[in-house]
KOLMI-787967 format. One line per 3 residues: number of its first residue (from 0); their letters; for each residue x, y, z of N, C-alpha, C. Coordinates in Angstrom, 2 decimals. Layout:
NUM> a> X,Y,Z,X,Y,Z,X,Y,Z | ...
***
This chain:
0> mas> 109.66,48.86,64.42,109.97,49.83,63.38,109.18,49.50,62.11 | 108.63,50.53,61.47,107.88,50.32,60.24,108.80,49.86,59.12 | 108.26,49.02,58.21,109.04,48.48,57.09,108.48,48.97,55.77
3> vit> 109.35,49.52,54.94,108.94,49.97,53.62,108.91,48.77,52.68 | 107.75,48.53,52.07,107.58,47.41,51.15,107.72,47.90,49.71 | 107.08,49.02,49.42,107.12,49.61,48.08,107.18,51.13,48.21
6> dhp> 108.03,51.77,47.42,108.11,53.22,47.45,108.56,53.73,46.08 | 107.59,53.93,45.17,107.88,54.47,43.86,107.78,55.99,43.92 | 108.81,56.73,43.53,108.76,58.19,43.59,107.74,58.76,42.61
9> pre> 107.22,59.96,42.87,106.20,60.55,41.99,106.60,60.61,40.52 | 107.87,60.91,40.24,108.29,61.00,38.84,108.14,59.64,38.14 | 108.51,58.58,38.83,108.39,57.22,38.27,106.94,56.85,38.04
12> vav> 106.08,57.18,39.00,104.65,56.87,38.86,104.04,57.68,37.72 | 104.51,58.93,37.55,104.01,59.76,36.46,104.33,59.12,35.11 | 105.50,58.49,34.99,105.87,57.80,33.76,104.96,56.59,33.54
15> elg> 104.71,55.82,34.61,103.79,54.68,34.50,102.39,55.16,34.12 | 101.95,56.24,34.73,100.63,56.79,34.41,100.55,57.15,32.94 | 101.59,57.82,32.42,101.58,58.19,31.01,101.48,56.97,30.10
18> all> 102.17,55.89,30.46,102.11,54.67,29.66,100.72,54.04,29.75 | 100.13,54.02,30.93,98.79,53.44,31.10,97.73,54.23,30.34 | 97.93,55.54,30.23,96.98,56.36,29.49,97.00,56.05,27.99
21> rvd> 98.10,55.48,27.52,98.22,55.14,26.09,97.72,53.72,25.78 | 97.38,52.96,26.81,96.89,51.59,26.60,95.51,51.61,25.94 | 95.29,50.70,25.01,93.96,50.53,24.41,93.12,49.69,25.37
24> wra> 92.44,50.33,26.29,91.70,49.61,27.33,90.53,48.83,26.78 | 90.04,49.22,25.59,88.95,48.45,24.97,89.40,47.03,24.67 | 90.72,46.84,24.45,91.25,45.50,24.19,91.59,44.76,25.48
27> vwp> 91.65,45.47,26.60,91.98,44.85,27.89,90.73,44.34,28.59 | 89.67,45.15,28.60,88.49,44.81,29.40,87.88,43.46,29.09 | 87.85,42.97,27.82,87.21,41.67,27.57,87.86,40.50,28.30
30> gvp> 89.14,40.60,28.67,89.75,39.54,29.47,91.08,39.04,28.94 | 91.80,38.35,29.83,93.11,37.79,29.52,92.92,36.39,28.93 | 93.58,36.06,27.81,93.44,34.71,27.23,93.86,33.61,28.20
33> dge> 93.23,32.45,28.07,93.54,31.31,28.94,94.87,30.65,28.60 | 95.11,30.44,27.32,96.30,29.71,26.89,97.58,30.48,27.17 | 98.65,29.75,27.53,99.91,30.40,27.90,100.50,31.18,26.73
36> aer> 100.55,30.56,25.54,101.12,31.22,24.37,100.27,32.43,23.97 | 98.95,32.26,23.97,98.06,33.36,23.63,98.17,34.50,24.64 | 98.32,34.12,25.92,98.46,35.12,26.98,99.75,35.93,26.81
39> aew> 100.85,35.25,26.49,102.12,35.93,26.29,102.04,36.89,25.10 | 101.38,36.45,24.03,101.23,37.30,22.84,100.35,38.49,23.15 | 99.28,38.26,23.89,98.36,39.33,24.29,99.09,40.37,25.13
42> cag> 99.86,39.93,26.11,100.61,40.85,26.96,101.64,41.64,26.15 | 102.31,40.96,25.22,103.33,41.62,24.41,102.74,42.78,23.62 | 101.47,42.67,23.25,100.81,43.74,22.52,100.71,45.03,23.31
45> fgw> 100.76,44.91,24.64,100.72,46.09,25.50,102.10,46.43,26.08 | 103.10,45.62,25.70,104.44,45.83,26.25,104.61,45.24,27.63 | 103.72,44.32,28.02,103.76,43.72,29.35,104.36,42.32,29.30
48> qpl> 104.92,41.91,30.42,105.44,40.54,30.56,104.60,39.82,31.60 | 103.96,38.70,31.26,103.14,37.99,32.25,104.01,37.42,33.36 | 103.53,37.54,34.60,104.27,37.03,35.76,103.57,35.80,36.35
51> wsq> 102.43,35.99,37.03,101.71,34.86,37.59,100.22,35.19,37.66 | 99.42,34.14,37.75,97.96,34.29,37.83,97.51,34.21,39.27 | 96.58,35.10,39.63,95.99,35.11,40.98,94.71,35.93,40.92
54> sgl> 93.57,35.26,40.67,92.30,35.97,40.46,92.47,37.04,39.41 | 93.14,36.69,38.33,93.50,37.63,37.29,94.94,37.37,36.90 | 95.67,38.41,36.59,97.05,38.24,36.13,97.92,39.40,36.60
57> wvr> 99.11,39.05,37.11,100.14,40.04,37.42,101.06,40.13,36.21 | 101.40,41.38,35.82,102.30,41.59,34.69,103.39,42.58,35.07 | 104.51,42.51,34.35,105.60,43.46,34.50,105.48,44.48,33.38
60> tpr> 105.52,45.76,33.71,105.44,46.81,32.70,106.82,47.07,32.11 | 106.89,47.77,30.97,108.20,48.06,30.37,109.12,48.86,31.29 | 108.56,49.57,32.24,109.38,50.38,33.16,109.74,49.61,34.43
63> ggr> 109.38,48.32,34.48,109.77,47.48,35.60,108.75,47.42,36.72 | 107.60,48.11,36.58,106.57,48.06,37.60,105.73,46.80,37.51 | 105.00,46.48,38.57,104.10,45.33,38.58,102.67,45.83,38.58
66> lyl> 101.90,45.34,37.62,100.52,45.75,37.43,99.63,44.53,37.63 | 98.55,44.69,38.39,97.63,43.59,38.67,96.36,43.79,37.85 | 96.08,42.84,36.96,94.87,42.85,36.15,93.87,41.92,36.82
69> asr> 92.91,42.50,37.53,91.96,41.71,38.30,90.78,41.28,37.44 | 90.30,40.08,37.67,89.08,39.61,37.03,88.24,38.88,38.07 | 86.96,38.83,37.86,86.05,38.31,38.87,86.17,36.80,39.04
72> agl> 86.59,36.09,37.98,86.64,34.62,38.09,87.84,34.08,37.32 | 88.99,34.72,37.45,90.21,34.22,36.83,90.36,34.62,35.38 | 91.32,33.95,34.70,91.63,34.27,33.32,90.46,33.92,32.41
75> grp> 90.39,34.66,31.31,89.32,34.42,30.35,88.04,35.16,30.68 | 87.99,35.84,31.82,86.83,36.62,32.23,87.15,38.09,32.08 | 86.15,38.98,32.02,86.43,40.41,31.88,87.37,40.94,32.97
78> vtr> 88.30,41.77,32.55,89.18,42.44,33.50,88.39,43.59,34.15 | 88.36,43.58,35.48,87.61,44.62,36.18,88.43,45.86,36.49 | 89.74,45.67,36.72,90.58,46.82,37.05,92.04,46.46,36.87
81> aay> 92.85,47.50,36.70,94.31,47.35,36.64,94.88,48.19,37.76 | 95.58,47.55,38.71,96.02,48.24,39.93,97.55,48.23,40.03 | 98.09,49.37,40.45,99.53,49.56,40.61,99.78,50.09,42.02
84> tvw> 100.55,49.35,42.81,100.85,49.80,44.17,101.96,50.84,44.12 | 101.63,52.05,44.54,102.55,53.19,44.47,103.48,53.21,45.68 | 102.92,52.96,46.85,103.66,53.08,48.11,103.01,52.16,49.12
87> qva> 103.83,51.44,49.89,103.27,50.56,50.92,104.26,50.41,52.07 | 103.77,50.62,53.29,104.59,50.50,54.50,103.82,49.68,55.52 | 104.48,48.72,56.14,103.88,47.91,57.20,104.36,48.41,58.56
90> ega> 103.45,48.51,59.51,103.83,48.92,60.86,104.54,47.79,61.59 | 105.57,48.15,62.36,106.25,47.15,63.17,105.64,47.04,64.55 | 104.95,48.10,64.97,104.31,48.15,66.29,103.18,49.16,66.22
93> psd> 102.16,49.04,67.09,101.05,49.99,67.10,101.50,51.45,67.21 | 102.63,51.68,67.88,103.12,53.05,68.05,103.60,53.67,66.74 | 103.75,52.86,65.69,104.19,53.38,64.40,103.07,54.07,63.63
96> gga> 101.82,53.89,64.08,100.67,54.34,63.31,100.71,55.80,62.91 | 101.00,56.69,63.84,101.00,58.12,63.55,102.05,58.50,62.53 | 103.26,57.96,62.66,104.34,58.28,61.74,104.04,57.73,60.34
99> vlk> 103.47,56.53,60.27,103.13,55.94,58.98,102.07,56.77,58.28 | 101.05,57.20,59.01,99.99,58.01,58.41,100.53,59.34,57.91 | 101.40,59.99,58.68,101.98,61.26,58.25,102.78,61.08,56.97
102> aal> 103.60,60.02,56.91,104.38,59.75,55.71,103.47,59.45,54.52 | 102.40,58.69,54.78,101.46,58.33,53.71,100.77,59.57,53.15 | 100.35,60.47,54.02,99.67,61.69,53.56,100.62,62.57,52.76
105> dry> 101.88,62.64,53.17,102.86,63.43,52.42,103.06,62.85,51.02 | 103.20,61.54,50.94,103.41,60.91,49.64,102.16,60.97,48.78 | 101.00,60.80,49.39,99.75,60.92,48.65,99.65,62.30,48.01
108> aah> 99.97,63.34,48.78,99.90,64.71,48.25,100.86,64.91,47.08 | 102.06,64.34,47.18,103.04,64.47,46.10,102.56,63.76,44.83 | 102.00,62.57,45.00,101.50,61.83,43.83,100.27,62.50,43.25
111> lar> 99.40,63.02,44.09,98.20,63.71,43.62,98.60,64.94,42.79 | 99.62,65.67,43.22,100.07,66.85,42.48,100.55,66.44,41.09 | 101.31,65.34,40.99,101.79,64.86,39.70,100.63,64.43,38.81
114> mta> 99.66,63.71,39.38,98.53,63.25,38.59,97.66,64.40,38.14 | 97.49,65.41,38.98,96.71,66.58,38.61,97.38,67.33,37.46 | 98.70,67.39,37.48,99.43,68.04,36.38,99.19,67.30,35.06
117> alg> 99.05,65.98,35.14,98.87,65.17,33.93,97.41,65.08,33.48 | 96.48,64.99,34.44,95.07,64.71,34.13,94.14,65.90,34.34 | 94.64,66.96,34.98,93.75,68.02,35.41,93.21,67.71,36.79
120> apg> 92.45,68.63,37.34,91.91,68.44,38.69,90.97,67.24,38.71 | 91.04,66.41,39.77,90.13,65.26,39.85,88.69,65.71,39.98 | 87.78,64.84,39.51,86.37,65.16,39.65,85.94,65.17,41.11
123> weg> 86.62,64.36,41.92,86.36,64.36,43.37,87.65,64.00,44.08 | 87.90,64.67,45.22,89.06,64.34,46.05,88.71,64.68,47.48 | 89.04,63.78,48.41,88.73,64.06,49.80,89.04,62.89,50.70
126> awd> 88.62,63.02,51.95,88.93,62.05,52.99,87.73,61.18,53.30 | 87.98,60.13,54.06,86.97,59.13,54.41,85.75,59.75,55.09 | 85.95,60.87,55.84,84.84,61.46,56.58,84.18,62.62,55.85
129> spd> 84.49,62.80,54.55,83.83,63.86,53.78,82.36,63.51,53.60 | 81.46,64.47,53.82,80.03,64.16,53.72,79.60,63.78,52.31 | 80.36,64.21,51.29,79.98,63.89,49.92,80.87,62.81,49.30
132> fpe> 81.47,61.96,50.17,82.31,60.88,49.67,81.51,60.07,48.65 | 82.11,59.80,47.48,81.35,59.09,46.43,80.81,57.75,46.91 | 79.59,57.45,46.53,78.97,56.16,46.81,78.60,55.50,45.49
135> ppa> 78.68,54.18,45.38,79.09,53.25,46.41,80.54,53.45,46.80 | 80.99,52.75,47.87,82.34,52.96,48.37,83.40,52.59,47.36 | 84.64,52.85,47.72,85.76,52.65,46.81,85.75,51.27,46.19
138> pgr> 86.05,51.16,44.90,85.96,49.87,44.21,86.76,48.78,44.90 | 86.10,47.62,45.05,86.79,46.46,45.59,87.01,46.52,47.09 | 86.42,47.49,47.78,86.65,47.63,49.21,85.39,47.24,49.97
141> wsd> 84.84,48.17,50.75,83.78,47.83,51.68,82.41,47.95,51.03 | 81.47,47.18,51.53,80.18,47.04,50.87,79.18,48.10,51.27 | 79.41,48.83,52.35,78.48,49.89,52.69,79.21,51.05,53.35
144> aee> 78.58,52.23,53.30,79.24,53.45,53.77,79.51,53.41,55.27 | 78.62,52.80,56.05,78.82,52.74,57.50,80.09,51.97,57.85 | 80.30,50.84,57.18,81.50,50.06,57.44,82.74,50.82,57.00
147> rre> 82.65,51.50,55.85,83.79,52.29,55.37,84.17,53.36,56.37 | 83.19,54.06,56.92,83.50,55.13,57.87,84.06,54.57,59.17 | 83.59,53.41,59.58,84.10,52.80,60.80,85.56,52.42,60.64
150> lra> 85.91,51.90,59.46,87.28,51.44,59.21,88.17,52.53,58.60 | 87.56,53.66,58.20,88.29,54.77,57.58,89.05,54.30,56.34 | 88.38,53.53,55.51,89.01,52.97,54.33,88.12,53.19,53.10
153> pyr> 88.65,53.79,52.03,89.98,54.37,51.96,90.07,55.64,52.81 | 91.26,55.94,53.29,91.45,57.10,54.15,91.36,58.40,53.34 | 91.88,58.36,52.13,91.80,59.51,51.24,91.74,59.00,49.80
156> laq> 91.07,59.76,48.94,90.82,59.25,47.60,90.62,60.40,46.61 | 91.12,60.20,45.39,90.86,61.12,44.27,90.42,60.28,43.08 | 89.49,60.79,42.30,89.02,60.03,41.14,88.83,60.95,39.94
159> wry> 89.08,60.34,38.76,88.88,61.01,37.49,87.97,60.13,36.65 | 86.89,60.71,36.12,85.95,59.96,35.28,85.75,60.69,33.97 | 85.43,59.93,32.90,85.32,60.49,31.57,84.01,60.04,30.92
162> pnp> 83.48,60.83,29.96,82.19,60.50,29.37,82.18,59.18,28.61 | 83.29,58.80,27.98,83.34,57.55,27.23,83.11,56.38,28.18 | 82.09,55.56,27.94,81.78,54.47,28.88,82.85,53.38,28.93
165> lap> 83.73,53.30,27.91,84.79,52.31,27.94,86.10,52.88,28.49 | 86.13,54.17,28.77,87.32,54.77,29.37,87.40,54.36,30.83 | 88.60,54.16,31.36,88.72,53.75,32.76,88.35,54.87,33.72
168> viv> 87.84,54.47,34.88,87.72,55.39,36.01,89.05,55.31,36.74 | 89.77,56.43,36.83,91.10,56.44,37.41,91.02,56.88,38.87 | 91.62,56.11,39.75,91.52,56.38,41.19,92.91,56.33,41.83
171> lal> 93.21,57.35,42.61,94.38,57.34,43.49,93.83,57.24,44.91 | 94.20,56.18,45.63,93.62,55.93,46.95,94.69,55.67,47.99 | 94.46,56.18,49.18,95.31,55.92,50.34,94.51,55.13,51.35
174> dhq> 95.02,53.95,51.69,94.43,53.14,52.76,95.36,53.16,53.94 | 94.79,53.25,55.15,95.62,53.25,56.36,94.88,52.51,57.46 | 95.60,51.63,58.14,95.03,50.89,59.26,96.07,50.82,60.36
177> egg> 95.68,51.20,61.56,96.62,51.20,62.69,96.51,49.91,63.47 | 97.68,49.38,63.88,97.72,48.21,64.76,97.29,46.93,64.08 | 97.48,45.85,64.79,97.05,44.54,64.29,97.97,44.01,63.21
180> yag> 97.60,42.86,62.68,98.42,42.17,61.69,98.59,42.99,60.42 | 97.53,43.71,60.03,97.53,44.43,58.75,97.85,45.92,58.93 | 98.41,46.32,60.05,98.68,47.73,60.28,99.66,48.28,59.27
183> ggt> 99.38,49.49,58.78,100.26,50.13,57.82,99.48,50.99,56.84 | 100.14,51.41,55.78,99.51,52.27,54.79,99.85,51.83,53.38 | 98.92,52.05,52.46,99.10,51.71,51.04,98.51,52.81,50.18
186> isl> 99.26,53.24,49.18,98.75,54.15,48.16,98.71,53.38,46.85 | 97.57,53.41,46.18,97.42,52.66,44.94,96.87,53.54,43.83 | 97.30,53.23,42.61,96.77,53.86,41.40,96.02,52.77,40.66
189> tfh> 94.73,53.00,40.40,93.90,51.96,39.80,93.10,52.50,38.64 | 93.08,51.72,37.55,92.23,52.00,36.40,91.07,51.01,36.47 | 89.87,51.50,36.72,88.70,50.63,36.85,87.96,50.54,35.52
192> gpa> 87.58,49.32,35.15,86.89,49.09,33.89,85.38,49.02,34.03 | 84.67,48.94,32.91,83.21,48.91,32.93,82.64,47.63,33.53 | 83.47,46.60,33.70,82.98,45.36,34.31,83.16,45.37,35.82
195> dpk> 83.67,46.47,36.38,83.84,46.56,37.83,82.52,46.98,38.46 | 81.89,46.11,39.25,80.57,46.44,39.81,80.63,47.53,40.87 | 81.84,47.91,41.33,81.93,48.91,42.37,82.66,50.18,41.91
198> aln> 82.67,50.42,40.60,83.29,51.67,40.13,82.57,52.85,40.77 | 83.32,53.83,41.24,82.75,54.94,42.00,81.70,55.69,41.18 | 80.47,55.67,41.66,79.35,56.33,41.00,79.19,55.88,39.54
201> gpg> 79.75,54.74,39.21,79.67,54.24,37.84,78.42,53.41,37.62 | 78.18,53.01,36.38,76.97,52.26,36.07,76.97,50.85,36.63 | 78.16,50.28,36.84,78.24,48.93,37.40,77.74,47.87,36.44
204> wll> 77.81,48.16,35.15,77.33,47.15,34.20,78.47,46.26,33.76 | 78.11,45.08,33.23,79.09,44.10,32.77,79.28,44.20,31.26 | 80.47,43.85,30.79,80.73,43.81,29.36,79.85,42.77,28.70
***
């Protein structure tokens, strides 16, 4: 039987999205301070509570969500992206694959509708096999289009981009993998920064 790991309803994610849109990302991208006291003060400025470090920093948002601030080489380095897991289900058996994918697509559609209401229509939205899927592949995922198509990852994706080079590239992505140890589905909301070398169709430059 499939196991639900995370399931934030669209209304809750819409509230988190609204809060993330108000963040001063220009102050986030340069990086998380190394010192514990400085880090706590830095997080407090955004209303976040530091949790633990892991190739970046996990924080608790004021609404109780967990946000992952990724950096390429730990604390003190530029933050490449801020990721929020919207929905995640693990398969209990290979036979769960079809049901998990159907549930994931339903939830993805519900979250996409909420985000479209808040942000307007995405600049691009589609599935892994779309001929015009943005290149390079989804940030932080596969290194070439052939591998992405073979693994169908991400399975579906929407992105919003803005002219300001310091504004985040906002991505809603659905990943799905059938069978094996990692079988299941994940929907994530990610704000990609200018230091992310794999931002979709982005410049890939460093701060």
